[in-house]
N, C-alpha and C positions, 0 to 999 in steps of 0.2 A: 544473562542480560537480556535475551529478549522477553522472558517470564516479568521480569522487574519493570521492562519498558511496557506490557502489556498490564502489568496491575496498577501504572500508573495513570495509563489509560484510562483503565476502568473507574479509577478514583476520581480523575477529572471530570470524567463523563457525569458520573453520578454527583459531582457537587455542582454543578452547570444544573443537572436537574431539578436538585435540591433547590438553588436558587431562581430557577424560572417557577417553580411550584409557589416558593414563599414570598414572590413580588407581590405587590399588592395589585386587584384586578379591578382598573376604573376605564371608563369610555375615554379614549383620546379627545383631547380639543377639536381634532380634525376630524373627527368622525362623529355622526349624530344616529340613533337607532330610531328607525320609523315607528311612531305610535298608531293607534287605532283608528283616530281622525286624522293623522297627517296626510298632507297633499305635497308635490312637489310644491306649490305655490304656497302654503303656509310654512312650507321649511325654507322657502327662497326669502320670505319676509322676514322670518326669524333670524336669517343669515346676513341680511342686508347684502343679497346675491339677486341672480335672475335664474328662472327655470334652464334656461339654455345653457348656461353656465352649471350648472348641476347635473344635467345631462351628460355635458361634456365630460367633465371630469369622474363621471361616476360608468361610462359608457352606456347610458341608458338609450333606448331606441324607442321607447312609448313612456306616457306618463303614468302607467301603474306601477303602484309601491303596495309592499306587502307588509302586514304588521311583524316587528322585530329584523327588519330590513338594514344592514348596516351601510349609511352613505358618507361617503368623502364630503366636506364641506369647507370652504374657504374662511379662513379669518373675516368676521366682519370687518366693515370699515372702522367701526369703532373702537378696535380691540386690536392688538399688536400678539403676533403670536409669538409665543417664547418657550424656549425649551430647558427645562429645568437643569443648572451645572450641579456637580459635586460640593457637597456643603450646604446647597440652596435650603432656605426653610422660605415658608411663605412670608414671613415677617421680612426675611432679607431681600426678598425679591420685591416686597410692598416699598422695602425704604430705596431701594437700587432705582426704583421707577418713580419715586416721591409720591405715591398715592398711599390713600389710609388701606389699611389692612383690611376692614371690612368688606370694601368695593371689590378689594381682590378675591379676596375666598366668594363674594358673590356672584362673580365671572366667572368662577370654576363649579357650579354645581356638580359636576361630573364626578367630583372627587368623594369617594364613600369617606375619606377620612383626612381633611385639608393638614392636618398635623404630619399625614405620613406624605411625603414625595419622595422622588428619588431622580437621579442624573439621567437625562435623556425624556422626562416626564412632558409632553406638550400642555402648555397651559393659556389662558387668555389674559392678558394684562390692559385692561381698560385705559384709553387715551382720556387724557385730561384736557377737558376746555380750556379756551383762554382764561375765562373768569367766570364766576357765577358758581364757583362749585360747592356752596353751599347750599343749592337750592332743592327745592319739594317738588316732587314727581307730582302734576297736576292731578290725577287719576288716582285713586287706591286701588293697590294689586288685589287681581282678581276682578275687576270691575271694566277692563277693556280687552280689547283683542290684539295680537301680536301687529304690530305696525312697521313699516319701511319709510325710507327716506324719501316723502313726496315733495319737498323742496325743489323749486326750479321746473317739477313737470308742467305741462302745458294746461292751459284749462281756456276754454272757449266761449263762459257765459258770458254775455255784456247783455245790456238793456235792447240795444239793437241787432243782437245775434252776431254780429259781425266781427268782434275784436278776438285777437288771441292771446293770452297775455301769459307770464311766469307764474306759477304759484308761489308766494312769499311766506311758507308757514309748513308744518308737519301735519297731518291730518291721523287721529287717533281715533276710530271706531269704538264706540261705545252704546248701550242702551239708552234711548231716550231718559232723561229724569235722573242720568247718572251725576252725582256729586263731582264738582268740580273744585279745586284748589288752588289758591293763589302761590305761584312756585316761591316767589319773594315776597319782602315788605315794599311797599311803596305808596302811591297816591293816584287814586283813578282820574285820569285825563281826558277821557270819553268814555261816555256810556250812551247806551241808546241804539237806534235802529240805522242800520249801514246796510244800502241795499246788495253788496256782495256778501257782508260779513253776519246779516242777520241781526238778532240782538247781541252785541259785541261789549268787549272789556277793554280798555288798552290802561294798563297801570306804568306809570314812569317808575323804574326802580333807582336809576341813579340820575344824576345831570344830563345823561347821554343816551340812555337806553331806555326804551317801552317795552314791554312784553303784552302781545296780544291775544285774546281768548275770543272765539268766535262761534257762530250757529247754535249759541245757547237757546233752550226751551224759554228759559226765565233765570234772572238774577235771584241770588239770595238778599234777605232783609239788608239794607244800608248801602247797595252800592248805588252810587250818584257820583257823578263829577266833583271831584276835592274831597272824596272819602279817604280816608288814612287806610292802609289795608295792612295786615300782618302775613309774615309767611306762614302758609298752611290753612290760614284761613277759607273757610267756605265762601264763594263769589257766585255761583250759580250753578245751571243743570245742562248735562250735553241736550243735545236738540238736533233739529235740522232746518234750521231758520237760515232767511236770505235767498239770495238770487230773486229778487222783484221788490216790490212795494212792500211796506209794511204788515207785518203778517204773514208774509208769504213762508212758507213751509213746506217739506216731504219732497222737495225737488231730488234730493240725495238721503243716503242711508245716515240717520244720528250719527255726530261725532263730533269731537273738540278739533277747531282749528287752532292750533298754537303759533305764534310768531314772534320773532325780535325784531327791533327796529334802532338803529342808531338813528338820533337824532339831528346831528350837524355834520354833513348833509342828511336829509331822512330817508333811510333804505334799508331794504331789508338784510337781515343776516342768517344764514342758515343754522336751524335750532336743533338741530338733529344731535350732533354729538352733545351738547347740555343736556337733553331730555334721558338719553342713553346712560348719563353719569348720574344723573339724578335717580331714575330708576333704580338704579342699584342699591340706591339706600344710604 
């Protein structure tokens, strides 16, 4: 009887070992492998968190990182952390959360093969914005730096140097001259110089919403008040204009400032979740 139990134990151990070996190897959605150019700052921006939070959850006492080091990262604010259940497929999960399959797959690049998932696998599920889900990201992939949510950050510049204001958009850093594309179709309602926004463009996309693009180096041809714009149309180029009289530039690094405003009453809306949704393609 003892020998039979021992054989059963060995068989079970061998089976568990085989299953462990056969399980697909993929990085968890809750972990990140440090690359050669990574820093705590760049990782914090990528995952919409803070350096202090990364250091806390990883027990780090300095800012030094090593290439290949694996860090635990919190789910970004624009994602829902999800643990795959028995019988799940990416298609089933996409339908469960009412999101397009292509966006779910784009949010989980850590999977070697998205057709192979298993119970307990950590996944990122993109959060759906309240509207405008068919928008187009304003900069092409590979032309801009990772960005975080700068909406509601403090800004101190004003013409008299005294005002402190709340930032009403998200800044996306890119080289000067990088093409900017309209996220949705609409009609240009404002064009020209703004003391804060430099060369800026405001496009009304529906009866109560306007999208705002600021700090351009120049406009694309045909950009004028009243012009009708198509989604994905070239509208201008990244610059560093603003914070002064017409022609002022270079007071900050080149970037696109993107904002969303409701018109009645006129008030800013946090555009970060919309941008992250559009960025998935």
